[in-house]
Each structure stands twice: as C-alpha cells, then as structure tokens.
C-alpha positions in Angstrom: -5.9 -5.1 -17.7 -4.9 -4.4 -21.2 -2.5 -6.9 -22.5 -2.6 -6.3 -26.3 0.9 -6.4 -27.0 3.9 -3.4 -27.4 4.8 -1.8 -31.8 7.2 -3.3 -32.9 11.4 -2.3 -31.4 14.9 -3.2 -31.5 17.3 -4.8 -29.4 19.8 -2.1 -30.2 17.4 1.0 -29.9 16.4 0.8 -26.1 12.9 1.0 -27.5 10.7 -1.2 -25.5 7.5 -0.8 -23.4 6.4 -3.4 -20.5 5.1 -6.4 -20.5 1.6 -6.1 -18.3 1.4 -8.0 -15.8 -1.2 -10.5 -15.3 -2.9 -11.5 -11.9 -2.3 -15.6 -11.4 -5.9 -15.2 -9.9 -7.5 -13.7 -12.7 -9.7 -15.2 -14.9 -7.6 -18.6 -17.1 -8.6 -18.1 -20.1 -7.0 -14.4 -20.5 -3.2 -16.1 -19.3 -4.1 -18.9 -21.6 -5.0 -16.8 -24.4 -1.8 -14.3 -23.8 0.4 -17.1 -23.8 -1.1 -18.2 -27.2 -0.5 -15.0 -28.9 2.3 -13.8 -27.6 4.9 -17.0 -26.1 4.8 -15.1 -23.1 2.9 -13.6 -20.1 3.7 -11.8 -16.8 1.4 -13.6 -13.9 1.8 -12.0 -10.6 1.0 -13.1 -7.4 2.4 -16.9 -7.0 4.9 -16.6 -4.9 4.8 -14.7 -1.5 7.9 -12.7 0.2 8.3 -15.4 2.6 8.5 -18.3 -0.7 10.9 -15.4 -2.1 13.0 -15.3 1.0 13.2 -18.9 1.3 14.2 -19.8 -2.0 17.2 -16.7 -1.0 18.1 -18.6 2.1 18.8 -22.1 -0.1 20.0 -20.0 -3.2 23.0 -18.7 -0.8 23.5 -21.7 1.3 24.1 -23.6 -2.2 26.7 -21.5 -3.7 28.6 -21.5 -0.5 28.4 -24.8 0.4 28.3 -26.5 -3.0 29.7 -24.4 -5.8 32.9 -24.4 -4.5 33.0 -27.9 -4.8 31.5 -28.3 -8.6 33.2 -29.1 -12.1 30.0 -28.8 -14.1 26.7 -27.3 -13.4 28.3 -23.5 -13.1 29.0 -21.0 -15.0 30.8 -17.6 -14.1 31.5 -14.5 -15.1 34.5 -12.7 -17.2 36.2 -12.2 -13.4 36.3 -16.0 -13.4 34.7 -15.2 -9.9 31.0 -14.0 -9.8 28.5 -17.1 -10.8 26.5 -16.2 -13.7 24.4 -19.0 -14.2 24.0 -22.5 -11.7 22.3 -25.3 -13.6 20.6 -28.5 -12.3 20.1 -26.9 -8.7 17.3 -30.0 -7.8 20.4 -32.4 -8.4 21.8 -30.4 -5.8 19.5 -29.9 -2.7 16.3 -31.3 -2.1 14.2 -28.3 -1.7 14.7 -27.7 -5.3 13.7 -30.5 -6.6 10.4 -30.5 -4.2 10.1 -26.6 -5.3 10.4 -27.7 -9.3 7.3 -30.2 -8.9 5.6 -28.4 -6.7 1.7 -28.3 -7.9 1.8 -24.6 -7.5 3.5 -24.0 -10.6 2.9 -27.4 -12.5 -0.8 -26.9 -12.9 -0.6 -23.4 -13.5 1.6 -24.5 -16.5 -1.4 -27.0 -17.5 -3.8 -24.1 -17.4 -1.9 -21.9 -19.4 -0.6 -24.0 -22.1 -2.7 -27.0 -22.6 -0.5 -29.6 -22.1 0.3 -31.6 -18.2 4.0 -31.0 -17.6 6.5 -32.8 -15.5 10.0 -31.1 -14.1 12.9 -30.9 -16.1 15.1 -28.9 -14.5 15.9 -25.7 -12.3 18.3 -22.5 -13.0 19.7 -19.6 -11.1 20.9 -16.6 -13.3 22.3 -13.6 -11.6 23.0 -10.5 -13.7 25.6 -8.4 -12.1 26.2 -4.6 -12.3 28.2 -3.7 -15.4 28.0 -7.9 -16.2 27.3 -9.2 -19.4 24.8 -8.5 -21.9 22.7 -11.7 -23.0 23.0 -11.7 -27.0 19.4 -12.7 -28.6 18.2 -16.1 -28.1 16.3 -19.0 -28.1 16.0 -21.1 -25.0 14.9 -24.8 -27.0 18.0 -24.2 -29.6 19.8 -26.5 -27.0 17.8 -29.0 -25.3 15.8 -30.3 -27.9 12.4 -31.7 -26.5 10.0 -33.5 -28.6 6.8 -32.8 -29.1 8.0 -29.0 -28.6 6.1 -29.2 -25.1 8.6 -26.6 -22.7 8.4 -23.9 -20.9 10.3 -21.8 -18.3 8.9 -20.3 -15.2 11.2 -17.7 -14.6 10.9 -16.8 -11.1 12.3 -12.3 -10.2 13.6 -12.7 -7.0 13.8 -8.8 -6.8 12.1 -5.7 -8.6 13.6 -5.4 -11.9 13.6 -1.7 -12.9 14.7 -0.7 -16.3 18.7 -0.4 -15.6 19.1 -3.8 -14.6 18.4 -5.3 -17.8 15.6 -6.3 -17.7 14.5 -9.4 -20.3 13.6 -8.3 -24.2 11.5 -10.7 -25.1 10.1 -10.8 -29.2 6.1 -11.2 -29.1 5.4 -14.1 -31.3 8.9 -15.3 -32.6 8.3 -19.0 -30.5 5.8 -20.1 -33.4 8.5 -20.2 -36.3 11.0 -22.5 -35.4 14.5 -22.0 -34.4 16.9 -19.6 -35.9 20.4 -20.2 -36.2 22.5 -19.6 -33.7 25.6 -18.9 -35.4 27.3 -16.3 -33.0 29.2 -16.7 -29.8 29.9 -14.7 -26.6 32.5 -14.7 -24.4 30.9 -17.4 -22.5 30.6 -19.8 -25.6 27.2 -18.9 -25.0 25.4 -19.4 -28.6 23.0 -16.5 -29.8 21.6 -15.2 -33.3 23.2 -13.0 -35.4 22.5 -9.2 -35.2 21.5 -9.9 -38.9 18.9 -12.2 -37.9 17.3 -10.1 -35.3 17.5 -7.0 -37.8 15.6 -9.0 -40.0 12.9 -9.5 -37.1 9.3 -7.8 -37.7 8.5 -9.1 -34.1 7.1 -6.2 -31.1 9.9 -6.3 -28.6 8.8 -5.8 -25.2 10.5 -5.3 -21.3 10.1 -7.4 -18.6 10.0 -4.8 -15.9 8.5 -6.7 -12.6 8.0 -6.9 -9.5 9.8 -9.6 -7.2 8.0 -12.7 -6.6 6.4 -12.0 -10.8 7.1 -15.1 -13.3 7.0 -15.0 -16.6 5.9 -18.2 -18.0 7.8 -18.8 -21.9 7.8 -20.8 -24.9 11.4 -21.5 -24.8 11.4 -20.9 -28.6 10.5 -17.4 -27.4 13.9 -15.4 -28.8 14.9 -13.2 -25.6 17.7 -11.2 -24.9 18.3 -8.9 -22.0 20.5 -5.4 -21.4 23.7 -4.0 -19.5 22.0 -4.2 -15.9 24.0 -0.6 -15.4 22.2 -0.4 -11.7 24.3 -1.1 -8.6 22.2 -3.8 -7.6 22.2 -7.3 -8.9 19.4 -8.8 -10.9 19.0 -12.3 -9.8 15.9 -15.0 -11.1 15.0 -18.5 -10.8 14.0 -20.6 -14.0 11.9 -23.3 -13.0 11.6 -25.4 -16.5 8.7 -28.0 -17.3 8.7 -30.8 -20.4 5.5 -32.6 -21.3 4.5 -35.8 -19.7 5.6 -38.1 -22.3 7.7 -35.7 -24.2 11.8 -37.1 -25.1 14.9 -34.9 -24.2 17.8 -35.5 -26.9 21.0 -34.5 -25.2 22.1 -31.5 -27.3 
C-alpha cells in the first residue's frame, strides 16, 4: 500500500487527504519508516470488535460510577455536563491499568519507535456532535519528557468519517521542537496561533479511520480536529507511553 504523504493543505481550508492505513501484521520496517518520516502511522488490525466492546463497557462504568464524584481528571463541554475528556483512567479502574501495560501495545511501540516504552497514562476523548474544535497543538507542550520518547496510541472506538471532526495531522512537524502555544480556547486549553499555523509548510492529512484503528503518533506532532457536524459522537482512547528511564517533568 502506498504510504506516501498527502500534499500540503491548511487547517482552515479543509484540504486534506486521508492518512493511509497500514496493517499491523505487515512488514514492521514499513511501519517504522512511515513513523520516522511523518511522526505518525495509522495501524489497522490490533483491536478486535470484542476488545472495543469491553473498552466501551468499562468507559460507560467510569462515566456513571466515577465521574460524578471527581473534582479532577475530567473536563466538560461548554454545557458543563457532557464529558469532553476523562484523564488518568488507569488511576480509577484496574482494567485501564492492565490495558495500558499490555504487551500488545508496548511491543508495537517498541518495534516502530526503536525505544522501550513504559505506561504513562490513559485518556478518553469524546468529540460530541456540534461540539468544540480542537485547535492545533502539540501534546508534548504540556507533558515534558526527557529524553523526548513520548507517544500516544490513539484508538478509534467507532468508525471516523469526514463529517465527524477527524484528526488533522501536520506530517513531520514533530521534528522541529515545541512551537509557542500562546492562545487558549474556551476551556483554557493552550494552542498554536493562526499566524503560526499559517506559516507551516508541512503536508496535512486527515485521520479517517475504522473502529479499532489506531494512530501511533509522536506527541510533538502538531494536530487538531475540525467540528463534528454529524449526529454521532466521535469517541477515542489515548494510551500514552514514555521511554523506560525517561524523566517526566510536571508542567
């Protein structure tokens, strides 16, 4: 399958081709080469429908049993009720701690990146219909890890179609360090300014995906997402890993 990057586009104009998916059981050097070049690879075949059903079941339990009692590790949409992000899932449920530590993901991360990973955290993202835009940002701007061995295994829990606000990914942007995050959205999340993004010359692709697909991405990669104009939520699970022996500096 051709894994060459798409032509350059911008966040505003909507011009972005889909990132090609590569089979998890295909040549490992193909996955590693795509990741080395782009800072992200879309992998298909690691999570089964049964895996996804169990993840959804455990997330539903977290939302009903745990979230109402939390004073941290949860963020809401502008209505103050709908969960936008649930952080640190591994702290609250043994299932997510076990999932995060599974060799299924850690072996993949090591084979693609070349460094040995350790579990970091698990997060749930629920992009609601007609909800907020995720402005361009780099996750490594908020969690400082040295040496810079820090990735997300971002799992699509349902099919992601173009109208659901899929990820936008600036390929190769991870190789240039952390850009200034000098703007904030309604939820006080920091992001890049439009002027910074307008100056980029990176190819931009879109994260169209099937349920169970995962994006293995360098957390220094600039990414964003457009509004979800569909009638369905776009749920995802991010499993974060950092290198064994790395040091995490609190922001």
